[in-house]
N, C-alpha and C positions, 0 to 999 in steps of 0.2 A: 870364425867362431870355434875353431878346433874340432869340427865335426859335431858340435852340440846343436840341438834343435833351437831355432829362434824362439825367443820368449814373446809373450804378448806385447811387451813394450817394444821389442825389436820390430814386430809386425806393424804396430801402430806408427812408429817412426818412419818405416818404409812407405806406408800409405800417405802420411802427411807430406812426405817428400815428393809426392806426385805433382804438386804445383810447380816445383822446380823443373821436373822433367818435361811437363807439358809446355811451360813457357819457353824453355830452352829450345825445344824442337820447333815450336811455333815461330819463335823469333828467327831462328836460322832459316826456316822455310820462307818467312816473309821477306827476308833479306836476299833470297835467291842464291844462297851459298852452294846448294847442291848443283845448280846449273853452272856455276863458275868452276866447280871442281870436276866437271865432266871432261874438261881439257887436260886435267892432270893435277898433281899435288900443288898446294899453295901454302905459304906460311901465313900465320895469323896476322903478321904485320902487313903483308901485301893485300890480304883480304880487307883488313881494316882501312888501308889507304884507298882502295878502289871503291869501297862502300861508304866511305865517309864516317866510319865508326871509330870509337876509341879502342885501341888494341887491348888495354887492360880490362875492358868490359867484354870484348868479343872473345878473348882467350878462354875464360871459364865456360862460356856458352859452347864453344867448339869442343872443349874437353868433355863436357857433360854429354853432348850428342855423340861424340866418339865412344864414350863409355857405354852408350846405349846400342852401339853396333852400326850406326849409320855412316860414321867416318872412321878412318884408320890414321895412324901416325907413322908413316914410313921413316921419318926422322924427327927428333925432338923439335917441337914448335911448328911442324909441318902436318898438313891434313890432306887426306885423299878420300875419295868417295868409295865406299864399299858396295858390294852388289845390292845389299839391302838399302843403301842410301839413295839409290836412284828413285825410290818411291817418293822422295822429298822434292823431286824436280817439279817445275811448273806445269809440265805436260802430263804429270801423274797425280799423286795426291798432295803435292805441295800446297796448292791453294786451300785445301781443306785443313791442313795443319796450320797454315797461317791464320785462317779464320778462327780456329779454336782459341787462340790466344788474344784475339783482337778485342778492344774494349766493348763493342756492342754484343759480343758473345760472352766474354769473360766477366764483365762487371755485374750482370744480374745474379751471378752465383753468390756474390757477397750479400745479397738481400734474401737468400733462401730462408734463413731463420725467421725473418720478419714475415715473409709470405706464408710460412708454415703456421704462424699464429693468426694471420689475417685471412688466410684462405684465398688470397688473390694471386696474381701472376708476378713473379719476381721481375721479369722484364719490364712490366708496366710500372712497377714500383721504382725502377731505376731510371727509366726514360720518360715516364709520364704518358706513354702511348704504347699500343701493341706493336709487335715485331713488324708486321706487314705495313702498318701505317708509318712506322719509322723508316722502313726501306723505301717507301714511296716518296718520302721527303728528303732523304739523304742519299745522294747519288754515289758517294764514295762507299758508304756502307752497303748499298745495293750491289755495286760492282764486286765488292769483296764477297758478299753472300752468293752472288751468281757464280763466281769463279769456284767457290768451295763446293757448291752443289753440283756444278758441272763436272768437277774432277771425279767425284764419286759416281755420278750418273754414267759417265763413260765406262767406268768399271762395271756397273750393273748392266748397261746396255749390251756389252759384249756377251755377258752371261745369258741375258734374256734371248738374244738371237740364237743361241745354242739350245736353250731350254724349250723354246716355243716355235712351232713351225707356222710361219706367216704365209706360206705359199698358197693355201686355199682361200685366203681372204684378199679383199680388194682395197680396203680403206681403214685408216686408223685415226682415232681422235685421242689426243693426249690431254686429259682433264687435269687442270691445275699444273700444266707442264712447265711453268716458269720460263726459263731462258730457252727451252726447246731442245736441250741436249739429248734427251732420251729419244724424242721423235726423230731428230736429225740422224742419230746413229741407226735407228731401226730402218728408216727410209734409205739410208746409204747401203745397208746390208740386204735390203729387199727392194730392188729398183722398180718392181711392178706396183708397189703400194702408193696410194695417195694419202695425204695426212692433213689433219687439222690440229693446230695448237689452240687450246681453249683455256683462258685464264682471265684474271681481272683486266679491264681495258688497258691500263697503263703498262701492265706486264706484257700483254700480247703485243702491244705497239713496240715495246723495247726489243722483243724477240724477232719481230717480222723481218727487218732488213737482213739479218744474218741468215735466216732460214730461206728467204726468197732468193738471196744471192746464190745459194748453192743448189736449191731444189726447184726454183722457178715455179711453174704452174702446178707442180706436184703437191704443193703445200699452201695452206692459207692460215692466217692467224685471226682468231675471233675473240672478242672480249665479252665478258658477261659474268653472271653470278651462278655458279654451278649448283647452288642450293635451290635455285628457282627453275632452271632449265639447262639442258645440255644439247649441243647440236646433234641432230638425229642422222640416221642413215649409215653410220660407220659400222663395219662388220667386226672391228676390234676396238675396244676402249682400253686405254692405259690409265691406271690410277696409282701413281708411284708415290709412296710416303705422303699421302694426303689424309687418309683416315685418321692417322695418329694425331693430326692437328685438332681434332674435334671430339667433343663428348659423344656419348652413344646416340643421343637424340639427333644431333646434326649429322653424324656419320650415317645413321639410318636414312635420313632425308636425302643425303647425297646418293646413297646406293639406290634409293627408289627412283631418283632422277636418271641414274645410269640405266636401270631396267627399262624405264619408259623410252629412252632414246636408242637402245641397242637394237640393231636390225635383226630380223629373223635368222636364227642359226648363228648369231654372233657370239663373241666371247668378251667377257670383262676380265682383264688381267690386273690383279691387285698385287702390288709389291709393298710389303710391310715387314717391319721387324716383329718377331713373335716372342713373347715372354715364355720362359720355361715354367713348368708347373711348380718347381721348387723356388727357393730364395737365393739361388746362386748369383754372385756378383759378376755377371757376364756383360758382354756388350749390350745385350737387349735391356738389361736392368739399368745400365748407365744411360742409354738412349731414352728410357722411360722417364728418368729424372730430367734429362735434357729437355724433353718436350714439355714437361711440367714447368720448368724454369722459364723457357722462352715463350711458350704459347698457352700454357694451361692445358695442354693435350696429354695423351698417354698412349703407351703401347698396350697391346692386348695379347691374351693367350689364345691358342687355337680354338677352343670351344666358344670364346666370345666372338671371334671373327665369323665362325660358322653361324652362330645365332643371328648376327647382324645381316649376313647374306640371306639367310632363310626368311627373316622378317621382312626383307626388302623384295621378296618374291624371286630370289635367285638361288641356284643350287651349286654347291662346290663340286667341281668336276675333277680337279687335281690340285695337289699342294706339294711343293718341293723346295728345298733350300736353293737359293740362287747364288749369293756370295755371302761372305761373312757379315752377319747382321741383317740379312735380307732374305725373305721367302717370297716365292711366286705362288699366288693363288689364282687358279683359272675357274671362272664361274660362267654360267649361262642362265638364261631365263628358265625358271622352274617349269618343267614339262615341255620345254622347247627343244 
């Protein structure tokens, strides 16, 4: 642009092009191309042949992702993995990227304008059922969701083990822990701990073989409704990205159940995204929309989270950033 400042039209066009960038990266991640490039550069033709893709369709995808800095082109028509590109591998954040462009995540966004007028949840408008009901019925969607959540959870778990000292505690319950990746990583890093994964019965049953195969008697999986009761006796409770699924009334009810079940001297570790006090278009504000589209949930600001904890009979002991998009809040029973 010859040094000129971008116009409002330029900025709008760049924003609208976001769908191309997201779908290109998501498709490349779903195809596992970053994993294939670990061994060295490949041509678009050889990648297309191995993956069963059409070269003419794959080439612009590779070109877009290379332009975003994840791939390089050592020779025309050839692509190599950059240092940044390793994040798209299946053992890093590739499953999250693949999930973001999948129909069960992508399609509800097309119904956002309808949901804005109707006041309902875009996901329900799209699929005729809630997200978790959909995942309970669709094994393929559930596997894709689990892989996406697991990839980011491993990222958070490493940071959590650095941020919080589990040494003084004996047991952990992961509330709404899904596939169990956070609990698994915590128990791996702190071998003296025992753990409980607590989630809906079908979710806990799906997680149990994986956890028991590695941790044996150190872990058990229990199904139930955390709005009614939570397994007691644990000295640490984990609540990772659960509150944002719920309105204030249900979030407060959950925190009250946590307080009732927490052992004396125990700690509740809440991992949540926190909205900035202003209207910046950051990751937190995007996740706020994401939760509204998928679940009708919401992210919160710091004062809102403090008020919920206080109303539940808990007091905030510490708060610190964990990883990009996540904060760690450490709470205990008020006066305990």
